[in-house]
LODO-95011 format. One record per residue (C-alpha): residue number from 1; z, x, y; residue in three letters. Coordinates in steps of 0.2 Angstrom, whole numbers. Each point is the difference from the previous one (the first is absolute). Layout:
// residues N
<atom seq="NUM" z="Z" x="X" y="Y" type="ala"/>
...
// end
This chain:
// residues 370
<atom seq="1" z="538" x="397" y="629" type="met"/>
<atom seq="2" z="-13" x="-11" y="8" type="ala"/>
<atom seq="3" z="-18" x="6" y="2" type="val"/>
<atom seq="4" z="-7" x="0" y="18" type="thr"/>
<atom seq="5" z="-17" x="-5" y="4" type="leu"/>
<atom seq="6" z="-4" x="18" y="4" type="glu"/>
<atom seq="7" z="5" x="6" y="-17" type="glu"/>
<atom seq="8" z="-8" x="-14" y="-10" type="ala"/>
<atom seq="9" z="-18" x="8" y="-1" type="pro"/>
<atom seq="10" z="7" x="17" y="-5" type="arg"/>
<atom seq="11" z="11" x="-8" y="-14" type="leu"/>
<atom seq="12" z="-14" x="-11" y="-5" type="gly"/>
<atom seq="13" z="-12" x="15" y="-2" type="trp"/>
<atom seq="14" z="14" x="9" y="-10" type="ile"/>
<atom seq="15" z="1" x="-14" y="-12" type="leu"/>
<atom seq="16" z="-19" x="-2" y="-2" type="val"/>
<atom seq="17" z="-2" x="19" y="-3" type="lys"/>
<atom seq="18" z="15" x="0" y="-12" type="ala"/>
<atom seq="19" z="-9" x="-15" y="-10" type="leu"/>
<atom seq="20" z="-16" x="9" y="0" type="met"/>
<atom seq="21" z="7" x="17" y="-6" type="arg"/>
<atom seq="22" z="10" x="-10" y="-14" type="phe"/>
<atom seq="23" z="-16" x="-8" y="-6" type="ala"/>
<atom seq="24" z="-9" x="17" y="0" type="phe"/>
<atom seq="25" z="15" x="8" y="-10" type="met"/>
<atom seq="26" z="-1" x="-14" y="-12" type="val"/>
<atom seq="27" z="-19" x="3" y="-2" type="ala"/>
<atom seq="28" z="3" x="18" y="-2" type="asn"/>
<atom seq="29" z="12" x="-3" y="-15" type="asn"/>
<atom seq="30" z="-11" x="-13" y="-8" type="val"/>
<atom seq="31" z="-15" x="11" y="0" type="phe"/>
<atom seq="32" z="7" x="18" y="-1" type="ala"/>
<atom seq="33" z="14" x="-1" y="-13" type="leu"/>
<atom seq="34" z="-9" x="-9" y="-14" type="pro"/>
<atom seq="35" z="-15" x="12" y="3" type="ser"/>
<atom seq="36" z="11" x="15" y="-3" type="tyr"/>
<atom seq="37" z="7" x="-8" y="-16" type="val"/>
<atom seq="38" z="-18" x="-4" y="-6" type="phe"/>
<atom seq="39" z="-6" x="18" y="4" type="tyr"/>
<atom seq="40" z="15" x="7" y="-10" type="val"/>
<atom seq="41" z="-4" x="-11" y="-15" type="ile"/>
<atom seq="42" z="-18" x="5" y="0" type="ile"/>
<atom seq="43" z="5" x="19" y="1" type="leu"/>
<atom seq="44" z="12" x="-1" y="-14" type="leu"/>
<atom seq="45" z="-12" x="8" y="-13" type="pro"/>
<atom seq="46" z="0" x="15" y="12" type="leu"/>
<atom seq="47" z="19" x="2" y="-1" type="arg"/>
<atom seq="48" z="-3" x="4" y="-19" type="val"/>
<atom seq="49" z="-15" x="12" y="4" type="leu"/>
<atom seq="50" z="7" x="9" y="15" type="asp"/>
<atom seq="51" z="17" x="-6" y="5" type="ser"/>
<atom seq="52" z="1" x="12" y="16" type="lys"/>
<atom seq="53" z="-16" x="-7" y="7" type="leu"/>
<atom seq="54" z="5" x="-18" y="-4" type="phe"/>
<atom seq="55" z="17" x="2" y="10" type="trp"/>
<atom seq="56" z="-10" x="9" y="14" type="tyr"/>
<atom seq="57" z="-12" x="-15" y="3" type="ile"/>
<atom seq="58" z="15" x="-12" y="-2" type="glu"/>
<atom seq="59" z="9" x="11" y="13" type="gly"/>
<atom seq="60" z="-15" x="-1" y="12" type="ile"/>
<atom seq="61" z="0" x="-19" y="-1" type="met"/>
<atom seq="62" z="19" x="0" y="2" type="tyr"/>
<atom seq="63" z="-2" x="10" y="16" type="lys"/>
<atom seq="64" z="-13" x="-12" y="7" type="trp"/>
<atom seq="65" z="12" x="-15" y="-3" type="leu"/>
<atom seq="66" z="14" x="9" y="9" type="leu"/>
<atom seq="67" z="-13" x="4" y="14" type="gly"/>
<atom seq="68" z="-4" x="-19" y="1" type="ile"/>
<atom seq="69" z="19" x="-3" y="3" type="val"/>
<atom seq="70" z="1" x="14" y="13" type="ala"/>
<atom seq="71" z="-15" x="-8" y="9" type="ser"/>
<atom seq="72" z="11" x="-16" y="3" type="trp"/>
<atom seq="73" z="12" x="10" y="11" type="gly"/>
<atom seq="74" z="-14" x="11" y="7" type="trp"/>
<atom seq="75" z="-10" x="-15" y="7" type="tyr"/>
<atom seq="76" z="17" x="-7" y="7" type="ala"/>
<atom seq="77" z="2" x="16" y="10" type="gly"/>
<atom seq="78" z="14" x="7" y="-11" type="tyr"/>
<atom seq="79" z="-4" x="19" y="-1" type="thr"/>
<atom seq="80" z="9" x="15" y="-6" type="val"/>
<atom seq="81" z="5" x="16" y="9" type="met"/>
<atom seq="82" z="4" x="15" y="-12" type="glu"/>
<atom seq="83" z="12" x="14" y="4" type="trp"/>
<atom seq="84" z="7" x="15" y="-9" type="gly"/>
<atom seq="85" z="-8" x="10" y="-14" type="glu"/>
<atom seq="86" z="-18" x="-2" y="-7" type="asp"/>
<atom seq="87" z="2" x="-9" y="-16" type="val"/>
<atom seq="88" z="-19" x="-1" y="-3" type="lys"/>
<atom seq="89" z="1" x="19" y="-4" type="ala"/>
<atom seq="90" z="9" x="-4" y="-16" type="ile"/>
<atom seq="91" z="-9" x="-16" y="-5" type="ser"/>
<atom seq="92" z="-7" x="8" y="-16" type="asn"/>
<atom seq="93" z="18" x="5" y="-5" type="asp"/>
<atom seq="94" z="13" x="-10" y="-9" type="glu"/>
<atom seq="95" z="13" x="-7" y="13" type="ala"/>
<atom seq="96" z="13" x="-13" y="2" type="val"/>
<atom seq="97" z="2" x="-9" y="17" type="met"/>
<atom seq="98" z="17" x="-6" y="5" type="leu"/>
<atom seq="99" z="-2" x="-13" y="13" type="val"/>
<atom seq="100" z="13" x="-10" y="10" type="asn"/>
<atom seq="101" z="-1" x="-19" y="-2" type="his"/>
<atom seq="102" z="2" x="-12" y="15" type="gln"/>
<atom seq="103" z="-12" x="-14" y="-4" type="ala"/>
<atom seq="104" z="-14" x="-6" y="-10" type="thr"/>
<atom seq="105" z="-12" x="7" y="13" type="gly"/>
<atom seq="106" z="5" x="18" y="-6" type="asp"/>
<atom seq="107" z="-11" x="-2" y="-16" type="val"/>
<atom seq="108" z="-15" x="-6" y="11" type="cys"/>
<atom seq="109" z="3" x="14" y="12" type="thr"/>
<atom seq="110" z="-1" x="13" y="-15" type="leu"/>
<atom seq="111" z="-16" x="-9" y="-6" type="met"/>
<atom seq="112" z="-8" x="4" y="16" type="met"/>
<atom seq="113" z="6" x="18" y="4" type="cys"/>
<atom seq="114" z="-4" x="5" y="-18" type="leu"/>
<atom seq="115" z="-18" x="-5" y="1" type="gln"/>
<atom seq="116" z="-6" x="17" y="7" type="asp"/>
<atom seq="117" z="11" x="11" y="-12" type="lys"/>
<atom seq="118" z="-14" x="4" y="-12" type="gly"/>
<atom seq="119" z="3" x="-6" y="-18" type="leu"/>
<atom seq="120" z="18" x="-2" y="3" type="ala"/>
<atom seq="121" z="0" x="-19" y="0" type="val"/>
<atom seq="122" z="-13" x="0" y="-14" type="val"/>
<atom seq="123" z="12" x="9" y="-11" type="gln"/>
<atom seq="124" z="16" x="-8" y="7" type="met"/>
<atom seq="125" z="14" x="-9" y="-9" type="met"/>
<atom seq="126" z="12" x="-12" y="9" type="trp"/>
<atom seq="127" z="18" x="-5" y="-4" type="leu"/>
<atom seq="128" z="3" x="-17" y="7" type="met"/>
<atom seq="129" z="12" x="-14" y="-2" type="asp"/>
<atom seq="130" z="-4" x="-11" y="-16" type="his"/>
<atom seq="131" z="-2" x="-15" y="11" type="ile"/>
<atom seq="132" z="-17" x="7" y="6" type="phe"/>
<atom seq="133" z="-6" x="-2" y="-18" type="lys"/>
<atom seq="134" z="-2" x="-19" y="3" type="tyr"/>
<atom seq="135" z="-10" x="2" y="16" type="thr"/>
<atom seq="136" z="-19" x="-1" y="2" type="asn"/>
<atom seq="137" z="0" x="19" y="-2" type="phe"/>
<atom seq="138" z="11" x="1" y="-15" type="gly"/>
<atom seq="139" z="-14" x="0" y="-13" type="leu"/>
<atom seq="140" z="-9" x="14" y="9" type="val"/>
<atom seq="141" z="16" x="10" y="0" type="ser"/>
<atom seq="142" z="3" x="-3" y="-18" type="leu"/>
<atom seq="143" z="-18" x="6" y="-5" type="ile"/>
<atom seq="144" z="2" x="15" y="12" type="his"/>
<atom seq="145" z="16" x="5" y="-8" type="gly"/>
<atom seq="146" z="13" x="-2" y="14" type="asp"/>
<atom seq="147" z="18" x="-3" y="-5" type="phe"/>
<atom seq="148" z="10" x="-15" y="4" type="phe"/>
<atom seq="149" z="18" x="3" y="1" type="ile"/>
<atom seq="150" z="14" x="-13" y="-1" type="arg"/>
<atom seq="151" z="15" x="2" y="12" type="gln"/>
<atom seq="152" z="18" x="-2" y="-4" type="gly"/>
<atom seq="153" z="14" x="9" y="-9" type="lys"/>
<atom seq="154" z="-2" x="-10" y="-16" type="ser"/>
<atom seq="155" z="-18" x="6" y="-2" type="his"/>
<atom seq="156" z="1" x="18" y="7" type="arg"/>
<atom seq="157" z="2" x="10" y="-16" type="asp"/>
<atom seq="158" z="-13" x="-10" y="-9" type="gln"/>
<atom seq="159" z="-13" x="1" y="14" type="gln"/>
<atom seq="160" z="2" x="19" y="1" type="leu"/>
<atom seq="161" z="-4" x="1" y="-18" type="leu"/>
<atom seq="162" z="-15" x="-11" y="2" type="leu"/>
<atom seq="163" z="-5" x="11" y="15" type="leu"/>
<atom seq="164" z="1" x="16" y="-10" type="lys"/>
<atom seq="165" z="-10" x="-8" y="-14" type="arg"/>
<atom seq="166" z="-13" x="-6" y="12" type="his"/>
<atom seq="167" z="-2" x="17" y="8" type="leu"/>
<atom seq="168" z="-2" x="8" y="-17" type="glu"/>
<atom seq="169" z="-13" x="-12" y="-6" type="asn"/>
<atom seq="170" z="-10" x="-3" y="16" type="asn"/>
<atom seq="171" z="2" x="13" y="13" type="tyr"/>
<atom seq="172" z="-11" x="14" y="-7" type="arg"/>
<atom seq="173" z="-10" x="-10" y="-12" type="ser"/>
<atom seq="174" z="-7" x="-9" y="15" type="arg"/>
<atom seq="175" z="-1" x="16" y="10" type="asp"/>
<atom seq="176" z="12" x="-5" y="13" type="arg"/>
<atom seq="177" z="5" x="12" y="14" type="lys"/>
<atom seq="178" z="11" x="-9" y="13" type="trp"/>
<atom seq="179" z="15" x="-12" y="-2" type="ile"/>
<atom seq="180" z="6" x="-11" y="14" type="val"/>
<atom seq="181" z="19" x="-4" y="-1" type="leu"/>
<atom seq="182" z="12" x="-9" y="12" type="phe"/>
<atom seq="183" z="17" x="8" y="-5" type="pro"/>
<atom seq="184" z="10" x="-11" y="10" type="glu"/>
<atom seq="185" z="-3" x="-14" y="-12" type="gly"/>
<atom seq="186" z="-3" x="-14" y="13" type="gly"/>
<atom seq="187" z="-3" x="-4" y="18" type="phe"/>
<atom seq="188" z="10" x="8" y="13" type="leu"/>
<atom seq="189" z="7" x="-17" y="7" type="arg"/>
<atom seq="190" z="6" x="-5" y="-17" type="lys"/>
<atom seq="191" z="8" x="16" y="-6" type="arg"/>
<atom seq="192" z="7" x="7" y="17" type="arg"/>
<atom seq="193" z="17" x="-8" y="-1" type="glu"/>
<atom seq="194" z="3" x="4" y="-18" type="thr"/>
<atom seq="195" z="-6" x="17" y="2" type="ser"/>
<atom seq="196" z="12" x="3" y="15" type="gln"/>
<atom seq="197" z="14" x="-7" y="-10" type="ala"/>
<atom seq="198" z="-3" x="11" y="-14" type="phe"/>
<atom seq="199" z="-2" x="15" y="11" type="ala"/>
<atom seq="200" z="17" x="-3" y="9" type="lys"/>
<atom seq="201" z="9" x="-2" y="-17" type="lys"/>
<atom seq="202" z="-7" x="16" y="-7" type="asn"/>
<atom seq="203" z="0" x="10" y="16" type="asn"/>
<atom seq="204" z="-19" x="1" y="0" type="leu"/>
<atom seq="205" z="-12" x="1" y="16" type="pro"/>
<atom seq="206" z="1" x="-16" y="10" type="phe"/>
<atom seq="207" z="-19" x="-5" y="3" type="leu"/>
<atom seq="208" z="-7" x="-13" y="11" type="thr"/>
<atom seq="209" z="-19" x="1" y="-1" type="his"/>
<atom seq="210" z="-1" x="4" y="-19" type="val"/>
<atom seq="211" z="12" x="-3" y="-14" type="thr"/>
<atom seq="212" z="7" x="11" y="-13" type="leu"/>
<atom seq="213" z="-14" x="3" y="-14" type="pro"/>
<atom seq="214" z="3" x="-4" y="-18" type="arg"/>
<atom seq="215" z="-2" x="15" y="-11" type="ile"/>
<atom seq="216" z="-6" x="-8" y="-17" type="gly"/>
<atom seq="217" z="-19" x="-2" y="2" type="ala"/>
<atom seq="218" z="-2" x="17" y="9" type="thr"/>
<atom seq="219" z="10" x="9" y="-14" type="lys"/>
<atom seq="220" z="-10" x="-8" y="-13" type="val"/>
<atom seq="221" z="-17" x="4" y="8" type="ile"/>
<atom seq="222" z="5" x="18" y="3" type="leu"/>
<atom seq="223" z="7" x="3" y="-17" type="asn"/>
<atom seq="224" z="-15" x="-8" y="-8" type="thr"/>
<atom seq="225" z="-14" x="8" y="10" type="leu"/>
<atom seq="226" z="6" x="17" y="6" type="val"/>
<atom seq="227" z="-6" x="14" y="-11" type="ala"/>
<atom seq="228" z="15" x="8" y="-7" type="arg"/>
<atom seq="229" z="-6" x="17" y="1" type="gln"/>
<atom seq="230" z="1" x="-1" y="19" type="glu"/>
<atom seq="231" z="19" x="-2" y="-1" type="asn"/>
<atom seq="232" z="3" x="15" y="-12" type="gly"/>
<atom seq="233" z="0" x="-11" y="-16" type="ile"/>
<atom seq="234" z="-13" x="1" y="-14" type="pro"/>
<atom seq="235" z="-13" x="-14" y="0" type="ala"/>
<atom seq="236" z="5" x="-14" y="-11" type="ser"/>
<atom seq="237" z="-11" x="-7" y="-13" type="arg"/>
<atom seq="238" z="-4" x="-15" y="11" type="asp"/>
<atom seq="239" z="-5" x="11" y="14" type="thr"/>
<atom seq="240" z="-12" x="11" y="-11" type="arg"/>
<atom seq="241" z="-8" x="-16" y="-7" type="glu"/>
<atom seq="242" z="-4" x="-6" y="18" type="gln"/>
<atom seq="243" z="-14" x="12" y="1" type="gly"/>
<atom seq="244" z="-1" x="19" y="5" type="ser"/>
<atom seq="245" z="-10" x="-5" y="16" type="asn"/>
<atom seq="246" z="15" x="-9" y="7" type="ser"/>
<atom seq="247" z="12" x="10" y="11" type="lys"/>
<atom seq="248" z="13" x="-14" y="0" type="gly"/>
<atom seq="249" z="7" x="-8" y="16" type="leu"/>
<atom seq="250" z="-2" x="12" y="14" type="gln"/>
<atom seq="251" z="6" x="-8" y="16" type="trp"/>
<atom seq="252" z="12" x="-13" y="7" type="val"/>
<atom seq="253" z="-7" x="-8" y="16" type="ile"/>
<atom seq="254" z="14" x="-7" y="11" type="asp"/>
<atom seq="255" z="-9" x="-14" y="9" type="thr"/>
<atom seq="256" z="9" x="-9" y="15" type="thr"/>
<atom seq="257" z="-8" x="-16" y="7" type="ile"/>
<atom seq="258" z="5" x="-5" y="18" type="ala"/>
<atom seq="259" z="-4" x="-16" y="9" type="tyr"/>
<atom seq="260" z="1" x="-1" y="19" type="pro"/>
<atom seq="261" z="17" x="-8" y="6" type="lys"/>
<atom seq="262" z="5" x="1" y="-18" type="ala"/>
<atom seq="263" z="-10" x="-17" y="-3" type="glu"/>
<atom seq="264" z="-8" x="2" y="-17" type="pro"/>
<atom seq="265" z="-16" x="-9" y="-5" type="leu"/>
<atom seq="266" z="1" x="-12" y="-14" type="asp"/>
<atom seq="267" z="-14" x="-6" y="-12" type="ile"/>
<atom seq="268" z="-2" x="-17" y="10" type="gln"/>
<atom seq="269" z="-4" x="10" y="16" type="ser"/>
<atom seq="270" z="-12" x="11" y="-10" type="trp"/>
<atom seq="271" z="-9" x="-15" y="-7" type="ile"/>
<atom seq="272" z="0" x="-12" y="15" type="leu"/>
<atom seq="273" z="0" x="12" y="14" type="gly"/>
<atom seq="274" z="11" x="-10" y="12" type="tyr"/>
<atom seq="275" z="10" x="15" y="6" type="arg"/>
<atom seq="276" z="-8" x="11" y="14" type="lys"/>
<atom seq="277" z="-9" x="15" y="-4" type="pro"/>
<atom seq="278" z="12" x="14" y="-5" type="thr"/>
<atom seq="279" z="0" x="18" y="-5" type="val"/>
<atom seq="280" z="11" x="5" y="-16" type="thr"/>
<atom seq="281" z="5" x="18" y="-1" type="his"/>
<atom seq="282" z="1" x="9" y="-16" type="val"/>
<atom seq="283" z="8" x="17" y="-2" type="his"/>
<atom seq="284" z="-3" x="12" y="-14" type="tyr"/>
<atom seq="285" z="10" x="15" y="-7" type="arg"/>
<atom seq="286" z="-5" x="10" y="-15" type="ile"/>
<atom seq="287" z="13" x="8" y="-12" type="phe"/>
<atom seq="288" z="-5" x="11" y="-15" type="pro"/>
<atom seq="289" z="7" x="-8" y="-15" type="val"/>
<atom seq="290" z="6" x="17" y="-6" type="lys"/>
<atom seq="291" z="13" x="-1" y="14" type="asp"/>
<atom seq="292" z="6" x="-17" y="-5" type="val"/>
<atom seq="293" z="15" x="1" y="-12" type="pro"/>
<atom seq="294" z="-1" x="-11" y="-16" type="leu"/>
<atom seq="295" z="19" x="-1" y="-4" type="glu"/>
<atom seq="296" z="7" x="-17" y="5" type="thr"/>
<atom seq="297" z="13" x="5" y="12" type="asp"/>
<atom seq="298" z="-11" x="13" y="9" type="ala"/>
<atom seq="299" z="-15" x="-11" y="0" type="leu"/>
<atom seq="300" z="11" x="-14" y="8" type="thr"/>
<atom seq="301" z="6" x="12" y="13" type="asp"/>
<atom seq="302" z="-18" x="5" y="4" type="trp"/>
<atom seq="303" z="-6" x="-18" y="1" type="leu"/>
<atom seq="304" z="14" x="-5" y="11" type="tyr"/>
<atom seq="305" z="-4" x="14" y="12" type="gln"/>
<atom seq="306" z="-18" x="-5" y="1" type="arg"/>
<atom seq="307" z="6" x="-17" y="5" type="tyr"/>
<atom seq="308" z="12" x="7" y="13" type="val"/>
<atom seq="309" z="-15" x="9" y="7" type="glu"/>
<atom seq="310" z="-10" x="-16" y="0" type="lys"/>
<atom seq="311" z="14" x="-8" y="10" type="glu"/>
<atom seq="312" z="-2" x="14" y="13" type="glu"/>
<atom seq="313" z="-19" x="-2" y="0" type="leu"/>
<atom seq="314" z="1" x="-18" y="3" type="leu"/>
<atom seq="315" z="14" x="1" y="13" type="ser"/>
<atom seq="316" z="-11" x="13" y="10" type="his"/>
<atom seq="317" z="-15" x="-12" y="-2" type="phe"/>
<atom seq="318" z="9" x="-15" y="6" type="tyr"/>
<atom seq="319" z="7" x="9" y="15" type="lys"/>
<atom seq="320" z="-16" x="10" y="5" type="thr"/>
<atom seq="321" z="-15" x="-10" y="-8" type="gly"/>
<atom seq="322" z="-5" x="16" y="-10" type="ala"/>
<atom seq="323" z="6" x="10" y="-14" type="phe"/>
<atom seq="324" z="7" x="18" y="3" type="pro"/>
<atom seq="325" z="-11" x="15" y="-3" type="pro"/>
<atom seq="326" z="-2" x="7" y="-17" type="val"/>
<atom seq="327" z="12" x="15" y="-3" type="lys"/>
<atom seq="328" z="-8" x="16" y="8" type="gly"/>
<atom seq="329" z="-10" x="-10" y="12" type="his"/>
<atom seq="330" z="3" x="-3" y="19" type="lys"/>
<atom seq="331" z="-9" x="-17" y="1" type="glu"/>
<atom seq="332" z="-2" x="-14" y="-12" type="ala"/>
<atom seq="333" z="-18" x="-4" y="-5" type="val"/>
<atom seq="334" z="-6" x="-17" y="-5" type="ser"/>
<atom seq="335" z="-16" x="-6" y="-7" type="lys"/>
<atom seq="336" z="-7" x="-18" y="1" type="glu"/>
<atom seq="337" z="-5" x="-6" y="-17" type="met"/>
<atom seq="338" z="-17" x="-10" y="1" type="thr"/>
<atom seq="339" z="-10" x="-11" y="-11" type="leu"/>
<atom seq="340" z="-19" x="-1" y="0" type="ser"/>
<atom seq="341" z="-5" x="-17" y="5" type="asn"/>
<atom seq="342" z="-17" x="3" y="-9" type="met"/>
<atom seq="343" z="9" x="4" y="-16" type="lys"/>
<atom seq="344" z="11" x="-15" y="1" type="leu"/>
<atom seq="345" z="-15" x="-11" y="2" type="phe"/>
<atom seq="346" z="-8" x="7" y="-15" type="leu"/>
<atom seq="347" z="16" x="-2" y="-10" type="leu"/>
<atom seq="348" z="1" x="-18" y="5" type="his"/>
<atom seq="349" z="-18" x="-3" y="-4" type="ser"/>
<atom seq="350" z="1" x="8" y="-17" type="phe"/>
<atom seq="351" z="16" x="-11" y="-4" type="ala"/>
<atom seq="352" z="-9" x="-16" y="5" type="phe"/>
<atom seq="353" z="-16" x="4" y="-8" type="leu"/>
<atom seq="354" z="9" x="5" y="-16" type="ser"/>
<atom seq="355" z="9" x="-16" y="0" type="gly"/>
<atom seq="356" z="-16" x="-10" y="2" type="tyr"/>
<atom seq="357" z="-8" x="10" y="-14" type="met"/>
<atom seq="358" z="15" x="-3" y="-12" type="trp"/>
<atom seq="359" z="0" x="-18" y="5" type="tyr"/>
<atom seq="360" z="-18" x="-2" y="-5" type="asn"/>
<atom seq="361" z="2" x="9" y="-16" type="ile"/>
<atom seq="362" z="15" x="-10" y="-5" type="ile"/>
<atom seq="363" z="-9" x="-16" y="5" type="gln"/>
<atom seq="364" z="-16" x="5" y="-11" type="tyr"/>
<atom seq="365" z="10" x="3" y="-15" type="phe"/>
<atom seq="366" z="10" x="-16" y="2" type="tyr"/>
<atom seq="367" z="-16" x="-10" y="1" type="his"/>
<atom seq="368" z="-7" x="9" y="-16" type="cys"/>
<atom seq="369" z="16" x="-4" y="-10" type="leu"/>
<atom seq="370" z="4" x="-17" y="6" type="phe"/>
// end
């Protein structure tokens, strides 16, 4: 389509702005990510002396990095409106977030809206596709203890065993509280047709705005982290060894992300800012884990029901532009999630100053040695 003379200046500005934002993002990565790694290396002796303090400090730096990523969308005018129950009230409890997955922008959206949820993001573990291990943020996630899961039937059983081992070795030893999981196992546009065919074949709910979730990772998380005594079963040896202060996993946070006109943001938009400012809507529902069945068939039915309800929530949103009221309330209440520009300025300043400091330290030792 030809560009008119009237459109040329606007498109030219979009291109210039996108290039400037890309350069800023690259500078962020060059300065902030190595600085995080060097700080962690310097703090390694503390891990031996006081492991809990070490992972707390690491988690604070991890939250700052996620705040920097969130700032890219914030500066582009991509904001978040929150609906449903108040998850900040349970930010100190152990919980698993079950999130629908439409595009790469979902992760960035969560990074933004979790910034004001207390220590939740500091003590959070993400489950993500293994391809993210090879991105610029991969090393940070490896250090933090996030889990990279490989998709596909041929890998499924092995990956679930690896997940169980990872949780046993890293979840409580690093004082983790929340886990973020995308049970659909892929983006909506990629899985919808397969999911609908599976649903039709097995007489399951036919979904359009979400896909049928996969049960494996959710089952492993619940079976590994839920305190057995809460389900009428004596605590196992592993549960007792995890520490008497731990109450086990207490909540399931059903998180539904909705985009205006069902047009999800992707990571390219988040970084380059070429899409118009938009508001992403995030809806929360909280379920006590003691009400969630652990047996495979019952858990499958429970999880399918949650995604049927997600379908209804999204259908209502796309028709009305708002989520329905919480059960027991007449009106739906929403809250705009905001980031502090001053805090973001300080985060970026700290990242760039840290990068400059480490550059000079490395340069000094290089000249001393060579």
